[in-house]
C-alpha positions as CSV (number, residue, x, y, z in Angstrom):
1,M,-55.2,50.9,57.5
2,R,-58.3,52.4,59.1
3,C,-56.3,55.5,59.9
4,A,-55.0,55.7,56.4
5,R,-58.5,56.7,55.2
6,A,-58.0,60.1,56.6
7,F,-54.8,60.8,54.6
8,G,-53.2,60.5,51.2
9,A,-53.8,57.3,49.4
10,C,-57.2,56.5,50.8
11,I,-58.6,60.0,51.3
12,E,-61.5,59.3,49.0
13,Q,-62.6,56.5,51.3
14,R,-62.6,58.5,54.5
15,D,-66.4,58.3,54.8
16,D,-66.8,54.6,53.8
17,D,-67.6,51.9,56.3
18,L,-64.5,51.3,58.5
19,N,-64.8,47.5,58.0
20,D,-64.3,47.8,54.3
21,K,-60.8,47.2,53.1
22,P,-59.1,50.1,51.4
23,K,-59.7,50.0,47.7
24,L,-57.1,50.7,45.0
25,I,-57.9,53.5,42.7
26,E,-57.4,52.4,39.1
27,K,-56.4,54.4,36.1
28,T,-59.5,55.1,34.0
29,K,-60.3,56.1,30.5
30,D,-62.8,58.6,31.9
31,S,-60.1,60.8,33.3
32,Y,-60.7,64.5,32.8
33,H,-57.2,64.9,31.3
34,I,-57.7,62.0,28.9
35,K,-60.9,63.5,27.6
36,K,-59.3,66.9,27.2
37,L,-56.3,65.4,25.5
38,E,-58.6,63.6,23.0
39,E,-60.4,66.8,22.3
40,A,-57.2,68.7,21.8
41,K,-55.8,66.1,19.5
42,K,-59.0,66.3,17.4
43,W,-58.5,70.1,16.9
44,K,-59.1,71.3,13.4
45,K,-58.1,74.6,11.8
46,P,-61.1,77.0,12.1
47,T,-62.8,78.0,8.9
48,K,-63.0,81.6,7.7
49,A,-66.7,81.5,8.6
50,E,-65.9,80.4,12.2
51,F,-63.4,83.3,12.4
52,D,-65.9,85.8,11.2
53,A,-68.5,84.5,13.7
54,Y,-65.9,84.8,16.5
55,V,-65.0,88.4,15.5
56,K,-68.7,89.3,15.3
57,K,-69.5,87.8,18.7
58,Q,-66.4,89.4,20.5
59,T,-67.2,92.8,18.9
60,A,-70.7,92.7,20.1
61,Y,-69.5,91.6,23.6
62,Y,-67.0,94.4,23.9
63,N,-69.4,97.0,22.5
64,E,-72.0,95.8,25.1
65,K,-69.5,96.1,27.9
66,I,-68.5,99.6,26.8
67,D,-72.1,100.7,26.5
68,K,-73.0,99.3,29.9
69,Q,-70.0,101.0,31.5
70,N,-71.0,104.3,29.9
71,K,-74.6,104.0,31.1
72,L,-73.5,103.2,34.6
73,K,-71.1,106.2,34.6
74,A,-73.9,108.5,33.3
75,S,-76.3,107.2,36.0
76,Y,-73.8,107.8,38.8
77,Q,-72.9,111.2,37.4
78,K,-76.6,112.2,37.2
79,M,-77.1,111.2,40.9
80,L,-73.9,113.0,41.9
81,D,-75.1,116.2,40.2
82,K,-78.4,115.9,42.1
83,A,-76.6,115.4,45.4
84,N,-74.3,118.4,44.7
85,A,-77.3,120.5,43.8
86,W,-79.3,119.5,46.9
87,T,-79.7,122.0,49.6
88,P,-79.9,120.4,53.0
89,P,-83.1,121.5,54.8
90,T,-81.2,121.7,58.2
91,K,-77.7,121.8,59.5
92,E,-78.1,118.2,60.6
93,H,-78.6,117.1,57.0
94,E,-75.3,118.6,55.8
95,G,-73.5,115.4,57.0
96,L,-75.9,113.4,54.9
97,K,-75.1,115.5,51.8
98,K,-71.4,115.1,52.4
99,F,-71.8,111.3,52.9
100,M,-73.9,110.9,49.7
101,I,-71.3,112.8,47.7
102,E,-68.4,110.7,49.1
103,Q,-70.3,107.5,48.4
104,L,-71.2,108.4,44.9
105,T,-67.7,109.7,44.1
106,G,-66.1,106.6,45.4
107,S,-68.5,104.3,43.6
108,L,-68.0,106.3,40.4
109,D,-64.3,106.0,40.7
110,F,-64.4,102.3,41.6
111,D,-67.2,101.0,39.3
112,C,-66.5,103.3,36.3
113,S,-62.8,103.7,36.4
114,N,-61.2,104.4,33.0
115,C,-59.1,101.3,33.2
116,S,-62.0,98.9,32.6
117,N,-63.4,100.9,29.8
118,D,-59.9,101.3,28.3
119,Y,-59.5,97.5,28.6
120,Y,-62.7,96.8,26.6
121,Q,-61.8,99.5,24.0
122,R,-58.3,98.0,23.6
123,E,-59.7,94.5,23.2
124,L,-62.3,95.8,20.7
125,N,-59.5,97.4,18.7
126,N,-57.5,94.2,18.9
127,I,-60.4,92.1,17.6
128,K,-61.0,94.6,14.7
129,Q,-57.3,94.3,13.7
130,L,-57.2,90.5,14.1
131,T,-56.6,88.6,10.8
132,Y,-57.8,85.1,10.0
133,N,-54.1,83.9,9.9
134,Q,-53.3,85.4,13.3
135,Y,-56.5,83.8,14.7
136,V,-55.5,80.4,13.4
137,K,-51.9,80.9,14.7
138,N,-53.3,81.8,18.2
139,M,-55.7,78.9,18.2
140,R,-52.9,76.5,17.2
141,A,-50.6,77.8,19.9
142,S,-53.4,77.5,22.5
143,N,-54.1,74.0,21.4
144,K,-50.4,73.1,21.7
145,I,-50.4,74.5,25.3
146,D,-53.5,72.4,26.1
147,I,-51.9,69.2,24.8
148,E,-48.8,69.8,26.8
149,Y,-50.7,70.7,30.0
150,H,-53.1,67.7,29.9
151,T,-50.2,65.4,29.0
152,N,-48.3,66.5,32.0
153,E,-51.3,66.5,34.3
154,L,-52.2,63.0,33.1
155,K,-48.7,61.8,33.9
156,K,-48.9,63.3,37.4
157,E,-52.3,61.7,37.9
158,N,-51.0,58.3,36.9
159,E,-48.0,58.7,39.2
160,R,-50.3,59.6,42.1
161,I,-52.4,56.4,41.4
162,D,-49.2,54.3,41.3
163,N,-48.0,55.8,44.5
164,R,-51.3,55.1,46.2
165,K,-51.1,51.4,45.1
166,V,-47.7,51.2,46.8
167,I,-49.0,52.8,50.0
168,V,-52.1,50.5,50.1
169,T,-50.5,47.2,49.0
170,G,-46.9,47.8,50.1
171,K,-45.8,46.7,46.6
């Protein structure tokens, strides 16, 4: 039983005193999945005001992301223009100019790729087109998924606890 602490059923007790007998883990009402199930079952249809607040918040978020992306792109482009316009004072500095341009171009491509700006613009358009009824439908579907997920995970958790009891007690 002392060795069992390093594996499976008794793993949570691996650092306990070796003279302590293995303890059975009991099912509890404080389980994460029980709490999440209770929350999901209390779900209420959002009000029109909650929907309006959601749209306002998401619109501000996506506009901020687009603005931030555009500012970053302009900053990179300004520095790239300066690097391109720079005349190296010596032949030894030509490698530095080439390196700066490569780094700025790569960073511009990586940090400011159109795909991320396109993503935020697409999401902004989606939010602007979202209706209250679609929002409620999406929230209801998400809540249904949460209930199914936490119900299944709670079942698995309880099975693990039952299996540990068998391992520890032999019954």
